[in-house]
N, C-alpha and C positions, 0 to 999 in steps of 0.2 A: 694702779701699780706703776705704770709708765711714768706718771707724774712724780711719784716718790723716787723712782730710780734716777730721773733727770735731775731732781733737786739734790740728791746725794752726789751725783756725778759733778754737778756744778760746784758744790761745796768742796769736794775733794780736789778738783782742779784749782780752785782758788787757793787752798792750803798748799798744794804742791808748788804753784807759782810763787807763793809767798816764801816758802822754805828755800827756794832757789836763790832768794835774795840774802846775801850775807849780812849777819848782824853787825851793826856799826854803832850801836848806842854807847859802846865803851869809849868812842872818840869824842863824846860831848865835852865841851869846855864850859867853864862857868859863864853864866849869862844873866841878864836881867829878866827877860821874858822867855818862857818856853811855850811854844805853840804845839798843839796836839790836833792832828787831823787825819782823815782817811782819804784814800784815793777817790772815793765817791764825792768828797767835798771839792774836788778839783774840777770845776766846770769851765775853766779857761786855760788858754796856753799863751804865755807871754815870753817872747824871745826864746821860743822852742823849749820852754820849761812848763810843766804842769803848774797851774796856779789855782790855789783854793781861794776863790774870790773874796769870801768874808774874812776868813782867818788870816790870810796873807795880807789883805788890806789893813787889818788891824796891826799886823807886824810892821808894815811899811810906815804907818803913822808912828809907831814906837821908834823905829829907826830915825825918823825925822826929828825925834826928841833926843837923839843921841843915846838911845838905849840899845843894849846888845840883845839880839834876838836869835834863838835857835829853834829848830822844829823837830818833832817826833812824828813818824807815820804810824798810825794805829795798826794793830795786828793784821798780818798778811797783806798789807799794802805792798805794791811793787814800784810805785812812783816815788823813789827815794834817791838820795844823793844828788848827783848833777841833773837828774831827770826832772827835778821840781824846785820850786822857789824855796829858798832858805835851806836847801840841801837836807831834807829830813833824814834822820837816822832811822834804822830798822831794828826791831827786836823780835822778828818773826821766828827765828830758830829757837831762841830761849823760850818763847811763848809756846811753841810746838812741843818742846820737851816737857813743859809743865802739863800740857793737856794729855800727852801720851802717858806720862808717868801717873797722872790722875786716873786714867782709864785702867792702867795696870793695878793701881792701888784698890780699885773697886773690887777686884777679884779677891784680894787678900784682906783688906780692911772693911769692906762694905761700902755701900753707896754714900751714907751720911758722912763717915769719917774721911772718905776719899775726897768728897766735895769740900770739906773744911780744909783739908791739906792743900787742895788745888787753889782755893781762894787765898790762903795765907801765902802761897808761893807767888801768886800774881801780884799781891800787894808788895811782897818783898822785892820782886823784880822792879816794880815802879819806884820803890824806895831807893834801889840801886841807881836807877836812871836819874832820879832827883838829886842823889848825892853827887853824881857826875856833873850835872848841869848847875846845881845849886842856884836855881832861879829865885827871883823875888816873888814871882807870881806865875801861875800856869793858866793859859787861856785855851780852852778846847771847845769842840763841837760835841755836845752831850758827853762830857767826861764820865766814864763809868765809875762804879763804886770802888774799884781797885785804885784808880788814880786818886779819888777823893780820900780814901783811907790813908794812902801813902802821903798825900799832902798834909793831912791832919797829923800824922806821925812825925813829919819833918817840919811842921810849923810853916808850911808854904801854902798860901791861899790858892784855891782852884776855882776858876770862873767858867761858866758855860755861856758861850756866845750864841744868841738865838740864830737859828738857820731856817726856820719855817714857822708856820702858824702855831700859836700856843692857845688851844682851847681847853676848857675844863675837862673835856672827855679824853684828853691825851694822857697816856699811861706814864709818860715821863714828867709832864708838867702839871697834871690835874691834881687838885687837893684830895680827891677821894683815893688816889693811889699813893700820894706822897706824905700824907699826914702822919702815918705810922712808920715811915722809913727812918731808921736811925740816923742821927745827925752826922755820924762818921762816914756814912755812905753818900752824902749829898755834897754838892759844890758849896763853896762859901758864898757864892753870889751868882746872879744871872744878869747878863748884859742884854737888855731887851731893845727891840726896835721902837716900840710905842707904848702909850699909856695903857692900852688894852692888855698887852702882854704882861706888863708890870702888875696890873690889878689881878690877873688870873693867878700869877705865881704868889703874890703877896698874901692871898687867902690862907696859905699854909706856911709860907716861908717866914713871914714876920714873927710868928710865935716860936720859930726855931732860931731866930737871930740871923737869918740868911738874908742877904741884900738882894733886892730886885731893882735894877737901875736902868732908866731909859737912856740909851746912848745913841739910838738910831741904827741904821744899817750902814756899816763902813763902806761897803761896795757902792751903794747908791749915793752916799754923801760925796764921794770923790768925783762922781760924774756930774752931780748937781753944782759942785763948787768949781770944777775945772781949773784946778791950780795949774798955772803955766809951767810949773816944774814937774808936773805929773806926766811922765813919759808914757805910761800905760794908757791913760785916758786919751791923750792926744793922738797916739798911734792908732788906737781903736776907732776913734771918730773918723780919722782920715782914711782908714782901711775899709771899713764896713758900710755898706749901703744895703738895706733890706728890700725895699720896694722900688722898682724902676719904671713905674708908670703911674697914671693918675687914678687907677681903680682903688676903691677902699681896701684897706689892709686889715685882715682879721688874723689875730694871733690865737693859736690853740696850744695850751700847755698840757703836755702829757704827763702821766705818772707811771712809775714802775710798780710791779707787784700786783697789778689790777686783776689779772686772771686768777690768781690765787685768792685774793681778798674778796672778789665779787664774781665768782664763777658763773652765776646765773645771768649776769649782765654782759660781761666782757668775754664773748666767745672767742674773739681773735686775740685777746690779751693786750691790745694796744689802744684801740679807739672804739667808742660806742657806735653801734650799727646806725643809729639815727643820724649822728653827726657825720659819719662816713658818707651817708647818702647825700647830706647837704653839701658837703665839700665836692663830691663828684658832680652834683647837679649845677653847682654855681661856680665851678673853677674858671669859667670864662667871664664871670661877672666881678669876682673879688680876687684879690691877692691873698692866698691862704699861706700862713706860715705855721708849720707844726714844729713846736719846740720840744725836743726830746729831753728827758731827764738824764743827768750824768750816768746813771746806772744803765740806761738804754744806749748810751754812747760808748762806755768803756767797761761796763759790767756784764753780768751774766745774761741780761736780756738783749744784748746788742744784736745777736744773730736773728732772734725772733722778731724784734722791732723792725730792723732793716728789711728783712724778708717780707714782712707784712706790707710795709710802706711801698716797697718796690713792686710787689705783685698787684697791689690795689691802685696805686697812683702813677706807677712808672719809675724807671731807674733814675731819670733826670731829676724829677721832683724829690725822690727819696734822698739822693745825694745832696741836692740843694738844701733840704731841710736838715740833714745831718750837719752840714757846714754852718747854716744859720743858727743852729742850736748852740754853737760855741761863740756866737757874738754876744758881747755883754748885754744883759737884759735891759738896762736903761736905754741903750741905743735902739733896741728893737721896739721898746714901748714908745719911744719918741715918734716912730713911724706907724705905730698901730692905731687903728681907729676904734676897734673893740677887741674884747678878749673872751674866749670861751674855754672852759675847762671842766673837768669832773669835780675836783676840789683842790687844785694846786695853790700853793702859797703865792704864786704870781698874782692872785687876786688882790692881795694887800699892796703889792708893789705897783700894780696897774692903777689902783685907786690913787696912790701917791701922785701919779702922773696924769690923772684925769681921764683914764681909760676905763670904761665900764665893763663889768664881767658878767657872763652868764654861767651859773653853776648848775651842773647836771646831776649832782649827787642829791637824791631826794631825801636823804637822811639829814640834810642841813635845814630842811623845812622845820617850822614850829612843831614841837613835840617829837621831833626826830632824834635819833641817837646822837647826832652831831649838831644839835640845835645852836650851840654857842659859837660854832665856827663862823668866822667872818660876820659876826653879829654887828660890829661897828660899820663895816662896809655896806651891809644890807640896810642898816638904819639910815645912813646918809644917802642912800640911793645909788651907790657905786657898784653894787652887786645884787643880783637876784637869782633865786632858784627857778629854773624853768623845766618843764617836763621833757623827757627824752623822746620827743616826737619831731620828726624832720620838718613838718609844716610849721609847727610852733616855733622851732629854732629859726627857720627862715623868716618868719614874721617878726621875731624879736630882733634879728639882725637889721631888717629893713626899718623897723620903728626906731631902733637905737641910733642908727646912722642918720635918720631924718632929724633927730633931736640935736645933732651936732655934738661937739666936744664939750666935756665938763671941766670944771675948775680942778686944778690940782689940790690934793689934800695933804701934801707932804709938809712937815715942819722942819726947819733947820735945827737939827740937834747936834751940829758939829761942836758947839761949845760944851755940851755935856760929855761928848766922847773925848774931847781934848782934856776936859777936867779930870776924867777918870785916868787917862794916860799920865797926866800930871801927878796923880796919886801914886802911880807906879814909880815915877821918877823920884818922888819924895821918899818912897819906901827904899829905893836904892841908896838914898842918903841916910835915912833914919832907921831902915829895916823894919818899918811898921806902917801898914796901910790903915788909915783911919777907919773905924768901924761905924761911924755915924751914917745915917741915911742921907 
């Protein structure tokens, strides 16, 4: 009961904070590219502004091609206007009115008709937003069915930019969940990091005429290329140093929502008991870097995560890990020797940079519910599932460090990313993005 009450309280607080943000979507001006992101996508701060590392990096590349870029913050975000890159506009109040009206309609019209009305109004709101911005393309992080339907209605393609692992078991990307989804509710294309993600989506997207394109990870690409004109990259490299001594550096990537998803395993809601013991036992041998998820930094789990880390490892370490969690991941991985996680997407990015990962989620094992997760990384020896046993984890760390660093697996996909942005530029001239694969 307490858990339910806390969840309801967190949701209500989020809505209230969002409603206090004035709607500004009406101020949108015609643009070439419209970005759509949530506060939770903002894992970095650049020049005192929240920065969505993936989606805003894409926007920066578009600007370099002289394209006009604007941004929309998804429902109940508060990092809007001058607080964030590209001054995202808000539609929180309009969205809240639709939700509240829908709840009232359930009393009069019934649940089914009220839901239909609510859906239609959400689509209409997005149609109004698109009419204001009149973009040639929309790029979002998991754009919902309302954005997709509005895009179809206005003839504006909507693309989903990959932000995490894409396994067959995922409800957003897996074929078992998407095969029967109406085309109107799906993006026109998916911008993927690698061939594995493309293959997973293509299983169902090809037959629907939806594109799955490998463009790489825009955030990682800018750090690998290190363009002398990229101020963000050069300032980040100059400012941040992770490890300050010669001890091996071990990165631990945390996930949010673990206590709810795995109540029998995550009693503290943040870190597995076995890994906690390893960190406490070896903190004088290794440099441990615990990287919090953005939701644990700015979202509803912030208090819980920081309280746990402070009580378990001390205030100084907790504060240090909170700060290091906002360092660009490519910089952290340059200094990390190995990586441990339950099932974070950092496993993919670590492999790109030659850093091996230990996965503690036993469902990723063969015949497990998440068997396809990180199949490529496990096949090439850059990741392996190990039991949640403190002694086994210690042995894995020692053995992996003894083997030394591995080769990087990253491929330079900057040409593919630039080619797609060139497509957008051509659409701006001809008003039509080619549909060929």
